[in-house]
C-alpha positions in Angstrom: 28.0 -25.2 -31.4 29.1 -26.2 -35.1 31.9 -24.4 -36.0 29.9 -23.1 -39.0 27.6 -21.8 -36.3 30.3 -20.1 -34.3 31.4 -18.4 -37.0 28.1 -17.3 -37.8 27.6 -15.5 -34.3 30.9 -13.8 -34.6 31.0 -10.1 -34.7 33.2 -7.9 -36.5 34.8 -7.2 -33.3 35.5 -10.7 -32.8 33.4 -11.3 -30.0 30.4 -13.9 -29.7 26.8 -13.5 -29.6 26.8 -15.6 -26.2 29.3 -12.7 -24.8 27.0 -9.8 -25.4 24.2 -11.9 -23.8 22.4 -9.9 -20.8 20.8 -10.9 -17.8 17.3 -9.0 -18.0 16.6 -7.1 -14.8 13.7 -8.1 -12.0 10.4 -6.5 -12.1 12.1 -5.3 -8.7 15.0 -3.8 -10.1 13.1 -2.3 -12.6 10.5 -0.2 -10.2 13.6 0.4 -8.0 15.3 2.4 -11.2 12.0 4.2 -12.1 11.9 5.6 -8.3 15.5 7.0 -8.2 14.2 8.5 -11.5 11.0 10.1 -10.1 11.1 13.9 -9.0 7.5 13.8 -7.5 7.8 10.1 -5.9 11.1 11.2 -4.2 9.5 14.9 -3.3 6.2 13.3 -2.1 7.9 10.1 -0.3 10.2 12.3 1.6 7.3 15.0 3.0 5.3 12.0 4.1 7.5 10.4 5.6 9.2 12.8 7.7 5.4 13.9 8.4 5.0 10.1 9.7 8.3 10.3 11.8 7.2 13.7 13.5 3.8 12.0 14.2 5.0 9.1 15.7 7.6 10.5 17.7 5.8 13.7 18.8 6.5 13.3 22.5 10.1 13.2 21.9 10.3 16.0 19.1 8.0 18.0 20.4 9.6 21.0 22.7 6.4 21.5 24.4 2.8 19.8 25.9 0.5 20.8 23.1 -2.0 21.5 26.0 0.1 23.4 28.3 -1.4 27.2 28.6 0.6 29.8 29.8 -1.4 33.1 29.5 2.0 35.0 29.9 3.4 33.9 26.8 0.1 34.2 24.7 0.5 35.2 20.9 4.2 35.3 21.3 5.2 35.7 17.1 7.1 33.6 15.5 10.9 33.7 15.0 11.3 35.6 12.0 8.5 38.0 13.3 8.9 41.2 15.5 9.8 39.9 19.5 9.8 36.2 18.0 12.2 34.0 19.8 14.2 30.7 19.3 12.0 29.1 22.7 8.2 29.0 20.0 9.9 28.9 16.7 6.5 29.4 15.2 4.8 31.4 17.8 2.1 30.9 20.3 -1.5 31.0 20.0 -4.2 32.7 22.0 -4.1 30.4 25.0 0.1 30.7 25.1 0.3 27.3 23.4 3.2 26.3 21.4 2.5 26.4 17.7 5.1 24.0 16.9 4.2 21.6 19.2 0.5 21.2 18.5 1.4 21.0 14.7 3.4 18.4 15.6 0.5 16.7 17.3 -1.9 17.5 15.1 -0.2 15.6 12.2 -1.4 12.5 14.2 -5.3 13.1 13.9 -4.9 14.1 10.2 -2.8 10.9 9.0 -4.7 9.1 11.1 -8.4 9.8 9.9 -6.9 10.0 6.5 -5.1 6.5 6.0 -7.9 4.9 7.8 -10.7 6.3 6.2 -8.9 5.6 2.5 -8.2 2.0 3.7 -11.8 1.4 4.7 -13.4 3.2 1.5 -10.8 0.8 -0.7 -11.7 -2.4 1.2 -15.2 -1.5 0.6 -15.4 -0.1 -2.6 -13.2 -2.6 -4.7 -14.8 -5.5 -3.4 -18.3 -4.3 -4.8 -16.8 -2.8 -7.8 -15.2 -6.0 -8.9 -17.9 -8.5 -7.4 -20.5 -6.0 -10.3 -17.9 -6.2 -12.8 -17.3 -9.9 -12.7 -20.6 -11.2 -12.2 -22.8 -8.5 -14.3 -26.1 -9.3 -15.2 -28.3 -8.5 -11.8 -25.8 -8.2 -9.6 -24.1 -5.6 -11.6 -27.2 -3.7 -12.0 -27.7 -3.6 -7.8 -24.2 -2.1 -7.5 -24.8 0.3 -10.3 -27.9 1.5 -8.4 -26.0 1.8 -5.2 -23.5 3.9 -6.8 -25.8 6.2 -8.2 -27.4 6.2 -5.1 -24.3 7.6 -3.1 -23.3 10.2 -5.9 -26.4 11.6 -5.3 -25.6 12.6 -1.9 -24.0 15.8 -1.2 -21.1 14.5 0.8 -20.0 17.8 2.7 -23.1 18.2 3.8 -24.2 14.3 4.8 -20.5 14.5 6.5 -21.7 17.5 8.4 -25.0 16.0 9.4 -24.0 12.8 10.4 -20.9 14.7 12.7 -23.2 17.0 14.2 -25.8 14.3 15.7 -23.1 11.8 16.4 -20.4 13.6 17.5 -16.3 14.6 16.1 -14.8 11.8 17.4 -11.9 10.4 15.6 -13.9 6.7 15.0 -17.1 8.8 13.6 -15.2 10.7 11.3 -13.3 8.0 10.3 -16.5 6.0 9.3 -18.4 8.8 8.2 -15.6 9.7 6.0 -14.8 6.2 4.7 -18.8 6.0 4.0 -18.6 9.1 1.8 -15.6 8.2 -0.5 -16.0 4.4 -1.2 -17.9 4.9 -4.4 -15.0 6.0 -6.5 -13.0 3.0 -5.8 -16.2 1.1 -6.9 -16.6 3.4 -10.2 -13.2 2.3 -11.1 -12.8 -1.1 -10.3 -15.9 -2.2 -11.9 -14.8 -0.6 -15.4 -11.4 -2.1 -15.0 -12.9 -5.7 -14.3 -14.8 -5.8 -16.9 -12.4 -5.3 -19.4 -10.3 -8.2 -17.4 -13.0 -10.9 -17.4 -12.5 -11.4 -20.9 -8.9 -11.8 -20.7 -7.2 -15.3 -21.5 -5.7 -15.7 -18.2 -9.4 -15.4 -16.5 -10.6 -18.4 -19.1 -7.3 -20.3 -18.4 -8.0 -20.1 -14.6 -12.0 -20.9 -15.0 -10.9 -23.8 -16.8 -8.4 -24.9 -14.3 -11.4 -25.4 -12.0 -10.6 -22.0 -9.6 -13.2 -20.8 -7.8 -14.9 -17.3 -8.7 -13.7 -15.8 -5.3 -10.1 -17.1 -6.2 -10.1 -15.6 -9.7 -11.4 -12.1 -8.2 -8.7 -12.4 -5.5 -5.8 -14.3 -7.2 -6.3 -12.8 -10.5 -9.1 -9.7 -10.9 -7.0 -7.8 -7.7 -3.6 -7.6 -8.4 -4.4 -6.0 -11.9 -6.4 -3.5 -10.1 -3.3 -2.5 -7.6 -2.4 0.4 -9.6 -6.0 2.3 -9.8 -6.7 1.5 -6.1 -3.0 3.2 -5.2 -3.9 5.9 -7.6 -7.7 6.4 -5.9 -6.5 5.9 -2.3 -3.9 8.9 -2.6 -6.1 11.2 -3.6 -9.0 9.8 -1.1 -6.8 10.2 1.6 -5.8 13.5 0.8 -9.6 14.5 0.4 -10.3 12.7 3.3 -7.6 15.0 5.6 -9.2 18.1 4.1 -12.6 17.5 5.0 -11.6 16.6 8.1 -10.1 20.2 8.5 -12.8 21.7 7.2 -15.4 19.7 9.6 -13.1 20.9 12.7 -12.9 24.2 11.3 -16.7 24.5 11.7 -16.1 22.9 15.1 -18.0 19.6 14.2 -14.9 17.6 13.6 -12.2 16.7 16.5 -12.9 18.7 19.4 -10.4 20.8 21.7 -8.2 21.1 23.2 -7.0 18.4 20.9 -4.8 19.2 18.9 -5.7 19.5 14.7 -4.9 21.6 12.1 -8.3 22.2 10.7 -9.2 23.3 14.5 -5.7 25.5 14.4 -7.2 27.3 11.8 -10.4 27.7 13.8 -9.1 29.3 16.5 -6.8 31.4 14.9 -9.9 33.2 13.3 -10.3 35.9 15.6 -6.7 36.9 15.3 -6.0 36.5 11.7 -5.8 40.6 11.0 -3.1 41.2 13.1 -1.7 37.9 13.7 -1.9 36.2 10.4 0.6 33.3 11.3 -2.1 32.0 13.5 -4.4 30.6 10.2 -0.9 30.6 7.8 1.3 27.7 9.5 -1.2 25.1 9.9 -2.8 25.7 6.5 0.4 25.5 4.9 0.8 22.2 6.5 -2.5 21.1 5.2 -1.6 22.2 1.5 2.3 20.8 1.8 1.1 17.4 3.0 -2.0 16.7 0.5 0.3 17.8 -2.2 2.7 15.4 -0.9 0.3 12.6 -1.0 -0.8 13.3 -4.3 2.5 13.4 -5.7 3.7 10.2 -3.8 0.4 8.0 -5.0 1.0 9.5 -8.8 4.5 8.2 -8.3 3.6 4.7 -7.3 1.3 4.7 -10.1 3.8 5.5 -12.4 7.1 3.1 -11.6 4.7 0.4 -11.2 2.7 0.7 -14.3 3.7 -1.9 -16.7 3.9 0.2 -19.5 6.7 2.1 -17.4 5.9 5.8 -17.3 8.2 8.6 -16.4 
């Protein structure tokens, strides 16, 4: 640096401009800082993580076999109620089964159905939406026709009808819920893809000779990640609720398999004098659904380019 340039770069305190240069944080570091300050992500992620740990290690955590019946200890109140005991902290049901054990094992059903249904719907819906949004024309018209046909169907009634015919096994529930929720991914990804396809980086990829499939997967899809994450969090929560509704009506997971919706259904006969049989599994469903939504919203915020907090 020339002497005159060096003198010009000095500040009033005698430091040079080079000494004030600070290395810009990496995108990963920026997301880590945002995550530490995001209250919803911390709370929602913690609840979901605890639920996953309980579901994975249920045989080690649950104090009793969730299928074991003992009519001599039926309808024991939770530990905070009259006659409650720490041997059964959340009490027992009408068959003498430990409610805490069934709640822990029931998390497996809810998480499995919710995760796989949302994932399959995300793959199918995103592919359909990106194809329609990128190619346009007749291809987009066909995609919109499929979306409109799907939107015309009442999801709960369709789920009730299909499950009543094919049974309430877990694979059937996952397939039905995935088929009911793909259209929401398709609508959003189609709209965003229509905006992205006119950007300069898409034109550059086309000029470089990239195939259309590579452009969609390498250029369009990464720009849809935030939208897909938000929809997936909502759809996973909705899938858990729908599974609980189907189990409540006896069309979902069949007894004696522990399911939170089924536990609510089994507690109906005792709801007036043993309300905890409905309150506890219902509260578990509520907390998990809220936590998933909070976590999805937090992931969207910390990965958004604009850096919302």
